[in-house]
C-alpha positions as CSV (number, residue, x, y, z in Angstrom):
1,M,-22.4,-37.2,39.0
2,K,-20.5,-36.9,35.8
3,D,-22.7,-39.4,33.9
4,Y,-25.7,-37.6,35.2
5,D,-24.3,-34.5,33.8
6,S,-23.8,-36.0,30.4
7,N,-27.0,-37.6,30.0
8,Y,-28.9,-33.4,30.3
9,S,-25.7,-31.4,28.6
10,P,-26.5,-32.2,24.9
11,M,-29.7,-30.4,25.6
12,L,-28.0,-27.2,26.1
13,R,-26.5,-28.0,22.6
14,K,-29.9,-28.7,20.8
15,N,-30.6,-24.5,19.9
16,F,-30.8,-22.5,16.9
17,E,-26.6,-22.0,17.0
18,S,-26.3,-25.8,16.8
19,A,-28.7,-26.1,13.7
20,L,-27.4,-23.2,11.9
21,S,-23.6,-24.7,12.3
22,H,-25.2,-28.0,10.9
23,L,-26.4,-26.4,8.3
24,L,-23.3,-24.4,7.1
25,Y,-20.9,-27.3,7.5
26,T,-23.4,-29.9,5.7
27,E,-24.5,-27.7,2.8
28,Y,-21.8,-24.7,2.7
29,R,-18.3,-26.6,3.4
30,F,-16.3,-24.3,1.1
31,L,-17.3,-21.6,3.8
32,G,-14.0,-22.9,6.1
33,G,-13.8,-25.1,8.8
34,K,-15.9,-25.2,12.3
35,R,-14.3,-22.1,13.7
36,V,-15.1,-20.1,10.8
37,I,-18.4,-21.5,11.0
38,G,-18.8,-20.5,14.6
39,M,-18.0,-17.2,13.5
40,I,-20.7,-16.5,10.8
41,V,-23.0,-18.3,13.5
42,N,-22.8,-15.5,15.8
43,D,-22.8,-12.8,13.7
44,V,-26.2,-14.2,12.1
45,K,-27.2,-14.3,15.7
46,K,-26.1,-10.8,16.2
47,L,-28.2,-9.5,13.1
48,I,-31.3,-11.5,13.8
49,E,-31.3,-10.1,17.5
50,R,-31.2,-6.6,15.9
51,F,-33.3,-7.0,13.4
52,Y,-36.0,-9.1,14.9
53,H,-35.9,-7.3,18.7
54,S,-38.4,-8.9,20.8
55,N,-38.7,-6.1,23.8
56,L,-40.6,-3.6,21.8
57,C,-42.9,-1.0,23.2
58,V,-46.6,-0.5,21.9
59,G,-45.8,2.3,19.2
60,Q,-42.6,0.8,18.4
61,V,-41.1,-0.6,15.5
62,I,-38.1,-1.8,13.7
63,W,-37.0,-0.1,10.9
64,P,-33.7,-0.4,8.4
65,A,-31.8,2.6,7.8
66,V,-28.6,3.2,6.3
67,M,-25.3,3.7,8.4
68,K,-24.4,7.3,8.9
69,D,-21.0,6.7,8.2
70,D,-21.3,4.7,5.1
71,P,-22.4,7.5,2.5
72,P,-23.0,6.5,-1.3
73,G,-20.2,6.3,-3.9
74,Y,-20.6,6.2,-7.6
75,Q,-22.6,3.3,-9.0
76,K,-22.9,1.9,-5.0
77,K,-26.2,0.1,-5.1
78,I,-28.4,0.4,-1.6
79,E,-27.4,-3.6,-1.0
80,D,-23.9,-2.3,-0.8
81,H,-24.5,-0.2,1.7
82,K,-24.2,-1.1,5.6
83,I,-27.5,-1.2,7.0
84,V,-28.8,-1.0,10.4
85,P,-31.9,-1.9,12.2
86,V,-33.2,1.1,14.5
87,I,-36.4,1.5,16.9
88,L,-38.6,4.2,16.4
89,N,-41.5,5.6,18.5
90,L,-44.3,5.5,15.4
91,V,-46.7,6.7,18.2
92,I,-46.3,8.0,21.8
93,R,-48.2,9.3,24.2
94,G,-47.4,13.1,23.1
95,D,-49.1,12.7,19.9
96,I,-52.4,11.0,20.8
97,E,-52.4,13.9,23.5
98,K,-52.0,16.6,21.0
99,H,-55.0,15.1,18.9
100,E,-57.0,15.2,22.2
101,R,-55.9,19.1,22.9
102,G,-57.2,19.8,19.4
103,V,-53.6,20.7,17.6
104,R,-53.5,20.9,13.8
105,F,-53.3,17.2,12.2
106,K,-50.3,18.6,10.1
107,D,-48.4,19.9,13.4
108,I,-48.7,16.8,14.5
109,E,-47.4,14.9,11.6
110,M,-44.5,17.0,11.1
111,T,-43.2,16.9,14.9
112,R,-43.9,12.9,14.2
113,A,-41.5,13.0,10.8
114,V,-39.1,15.1,12.5
115,R,-38.9,13.0,15.8
116,L,-38.2,9.5,13.3
117,F,-35.4,11.6,11.5
118,Y,-33.6,12.4,14.8
119,E,-34.6,8.5,16.4
120,A,-32.5,6.9,13.7
121,Y,-29.7,9.4,13.3
122,E,-28.9,9.3,17.2
123,Q,-28.9,5.5,16.6
124,G,-26.0,5.7,14.1
125,G,-28.7,5.3,10.9
126,L,-30.5,7.6,8.3
127,L,-33.8,7.6,6.9
128,T,-35.3,9.3,3.6
129,E,-38.0,11.0,2.9
130,A,-39.1,7.9,1.3
131,D,-38.8,6.1,4.5
132,V,-40.9,8.1,6.9
133,S,-43.7,8.9,4.0
134,V,-44.3,5.0,4.4
135,L,-43.8,4.9,8.2
136,L,-46.3,7.7,8.4
137,G,-48.4,6.8,5.5
138,K,-48.1,10.3,3.7
139,S,-46.8,10.7,0.1
140,R,-43.0,11.7,-0.3
141,H,-44.2,15.4,-1.6
142,V,-45.6,15.8,1.7
143,V,-42.9,14.7,3.9
144,S,-40.7,16.8,1.5
145,C,-42.8,19.8,2.5
146,Y,-42.7,19.2,6.4
147,V,-39.1,18.6,6.0
148,L,-38.5,22.0,4.2
149,E,-41.1,24.1,6.7
150,Y,-39.6,22.6,9.4
151,Q,-36.0,23.4,8.0
152,E,-36.6,27.2,7.1
153,K,-38.9,28.1,10.4
154,H,-36.4,26.6,12.7
155,N,-32.9,27.2,10.8
156,I,-31.9,24.0,11.7
157,I,-30.8,20.9,9.1
158,L,-33.1,17.9,10.2
159,P,-30.8,14.6,9.9
160,T,-32.6,13.2,6.7
161,R,-30.1,10.7,4.3
162,G,-30.5,13.2,1.7
163,N,-29.1,16.2,4.0
164,I,-26.4,14.2,5.4
165,H,-25.3,12.3,2.8
166,D,-25.9,15.5,0.1
167,I,-27.7,13.2,-2.0
168,G,-30.6,15.2,-4.2
169,P,-31.1,18.5,-4.3
170,G,-30.5,19.9,-1.1
171,I,-30.7,23.5,-1.4
172,T,-32.4,24.4,1.6
173,H,-29.6,22.7,3.6
174,K,-26.7,24.5,1.5
175,S,-28.7,27.8,2.1
176,I,-28.4,27.2,5.9
177,I,-25.2,26.3,6.1
178,M,-23.8,29.5,4.3
179,K,-26.5,31.8,6.0
180,K,-24.4,30.7,9.3
181,K,-21.1,31.0,7.7
182,L,-22.7,34.7,7.0
183,E,-23.4,34.9,10.6
184,K,-19.8,34.7,11.6
185,K,-19.8,31.5,13.0
186,S,-17.4,28.7,13.3
187,T,-17.1,25.7,10.9
188,S,-17.0,23.7,14.4
189,E,-20.4,25.5,15.3
190,I,-21.9,25.0,12.1
191,A,-21.5,21.5,12.2
192,K,-23.1,21.0,15.5
193,E,-25.8,22.6,14.4
194,T,-26.5,21.3,11.1
195,N,-25.8,17.7,12.2
196,H,-22.7,17.9,9.9
197,S,-19.3,17.0,9.7
198,P,-16.7,19.7,9.7
199,E,-15.1,18.6,6.2
200,S,-18.6,18.6,4.7
201,V,-19.4,22.1,6.0
202,D,-15.7,23.5,4.9
203,R,-16.6,21.9,1.3
204,Y,-19.7,23.8,1.2
205,I,-17.9,26.7,2.2
206,R,-14.9,25.9,0.0
207,D,-17.0,25.6,-3.4
208,Y,-19.5,28.4,-2.6
209,G,-16.5,30.9,-2.5
210,R,-14.8,29.3,-5.9
211,I,-18.8,29.6,-8.0
212,K,-18.9,32.9,-6.6
213,V,-15.6,33.8,-8.0
214,L,-16.1,32.2,-10.9
215,L,-19.1,33.6,-11.6
216,G,-17.8,37.3,-11.2
217,K,-15.7,36.5,-13.9
218,N,-18.8,36.0,-16.1
219,M,-17.9,32.6,-17.0
220,S,-21.0,30.3,-17.9
221,M,-22.4,27.4,-15.9
222,D,-20.8,24.8,-18.2
223,E,-17.4,26.6,-18.0
224,I,-17.8,26.4,-13.9
225,S,-18.6,22.9,-13.8
226,Y,-15.9,21.7,-16.2
227,A,-13.3,24.4,-14.3
228,T,-14.1,23.4,-10.5
229,G,-15.5,19.5,-11.2
230,I,-18.7,20.1,-9.4
231,S,-21.8,19.0,-10.8
232,K,-23.8,21.5,-13.5
233,G,-27.0,21.1,-11.2
234,L,-24.7,21.9,-8.4
235,V,-23.0,24.6,-9.6
236,E,-26.7,26.3,-11.0
237,E,-27.8,25.6,-6.8
238,Y,-25.1,27.6,-5.5
239,H,-25.4,30.3,-8.3
240,Q,-29.1,30.8,-6.7
241,L,-27.8,30.9,-3.6
242,I,-25.4,33.7,-4.5
243,Q,-28.3,35.6,-6.2
244,G,-30.1,35.3,-3.0
245,E,-27.7,37.2,-0.8
246,E,-27.0,39.6,-3.7
247,E,-30.2,40.6,-3.6
248,K,-30.6,41.3,0.2
249,R,-27.8,43.6,0.2
């Protein structure tokens, strides 16, 4: 029985793992011994399984997204971020049914864009407006308009990478956060409703208050930026928010 088994057992090891192990061991021996190579092979295999998923449904795609817990940093390039593959429902039955009912094309596309942002977020990733523009075959400007219109209409903040990682202008999501604060909502409530961390919400509120006080002292934008360590562009954004609130009074 032992001889019979030994004749066939090598077949079980004629696989991708063995081929990759041999390549690493013979061509990249400096990486370490067979134990280290085994660990690398397992990690590579997991990445392949995630990026080249074989069980996609009709209308689904795999798309690389920046991990939502990996925020940007000074001179941090996209390849320095952790990338996670997410499965997105590019087209669902409901989209087709809306076309059949004569729903406005713009409304269908806006709903699709919002869905993609949320699906990526729920899988631990973040999509940019540029990502969604490519997925939908629309210009980035069109997708940006969809995001702004949807946020203003529903008074929510979509989990785009720009919003969550606070990159780009983002004046709308700051405005929504401050509006909720002025409605006397707690930090935890605002964080939950806007897909932000409590720390981020508190930072926005704190910066808003600091800039409002300094504006009251007739300090210039440059002076406020220097005193607070906040970029001049962001100071100007908060200035617009403060002016908007004062005009409503």
